[in-house]
Structure formats: C-alpha cells, structure tokens
C-alpha positions as CSV (number, residue, x, y, z in Angstrom):
1,X,-6.3,67.9,-83.9
2,X,-8.4,65.0,-85.2
3,X,-11.3,63.1,-83.7
4,X,-10.9,61.4,-80.3
5,X,-10.1,57.7,-80.4
6,X,-11.8,55.8,-77.7
7,X,-9.8,53.1,-75.8
8,X,-11.4,49.8,-75.1
9,X,-13.4,49.8,-71.9
10,X,-11.6,48.6,-68.8
11,X,-12.9,45.5,-67.0
12,X,-10.0,45.0,-64.7
13,X,-6.7,46.9,-64.1
14,X,-4.0,44.3,-64.1
15,X,-1.1,46.4,-63.0
16,X,1.1,49.5,-63.5
17,X,4.8,50.0,-63.8
18,X,7.1,53.0,-64.0
19,X,10.1,53.3,-66.2
20,X,12.6,56.0,-66.7
21,X,15.4,57.9,-65.0
22,X,13.7,58.4,-61.7
23,X,12.8,62.1,-62.2
24,X,9.2,63.2,-62.7
25,X,10.0,64.6,-66.2
26,X,11.9,61.4,-67.2
27,X,9.5,58.8,-66.0
28,X,6.7,57.0,-67.8
29,X,3.9,55.0,-66.3
30,X,2.4,52.0,-68.1
31,X,-1.0,50.7,-67.1
32,X,-2.1,47.3,-68.3
33,X,-5.7,46.3,-68.3
34,X,-8.1,43.7,-69.7
35,X,-11.5,44.2,-71.2
36,X,-14.7,42.2,-70.8
37,X,-13.3,39.6,-73.3
38,X,-10.1,39.2,-71.3
39,X,-8.1,40.9,-74.1
40,X,-5.1,42.8,-72.7
41,X,-4.3,46.4,-73.4
42,X,-1.8,49.0,-72.1
43,X,-1.6,52.7,-72.1
44,X,1.5,54.7,-71.4
45,X,1.7,58.2,-70.1
46,X,4.2,60.6,-68.6
47,X,4.5,60.4,-64.8
48,X,3.2,64.0,-64.3
49,X,0.1,63.2,-66.4
50,X,-0.4,60.0,-64.3
51,X,-0.2,62.1,-61.1
52,X,-2.8,64.5,-62.6
53,X,-5.1,61.6,-63.3
54,X,-4.6,60.4,-59.8
55,X,-5.7,63.8,-58.5
56,X,-8.8,63.8,-60.7
57,X,-9.7,60.4,-59.4
58,X,-9.2,61.6,-55.8
59,X,-11.5,64.5,-56.5
60,X,-14.2,62.1,-57.8
61,X,-13.7,60.0,-54.7
62,X,-14.3,63.0,-52.4
63,X,-17.3,64.0,-54.4
64,X,-19.0,60.7,-54.0
65,X,-17.9,60.3,-50.4
66,X,-16.1,57.0,-50.8
C-alpha cells in the first residue's frame, strides 16, 4: 500500500447516481462535486461502501446534535 492520495476539497456536492444490477453487491454509487474553483470531480464507490459512509456521517450528525 502506497501513500494516501488526497482528493480535491469539496465546495458543493452536485449530485449522486447509482448504476448497476440493482443488488447491493452489483451497484456502484457515483458522487459528483465541485471545488472552490468550480472544477468538477467525481468519485465512484461500491454501494455497500457508500452505505458505510452514510452511517459514519449519521454518527457524526448524532455526535454534534444536528
């Protein structure tokens, strides 16, 4: 495993789409976002990893009481 590559910072999430066969294992989630210079980027992840990320964010939300 090499060094971590940092993605450009997110200024605004523009959208997310799912593609695949409709099963959790066969589905990918693509998130598109722009940075502070309005450059567009996208990141793609398996559906199950996207759900794990969602759970992490919900935990943060509960921690800060928002």
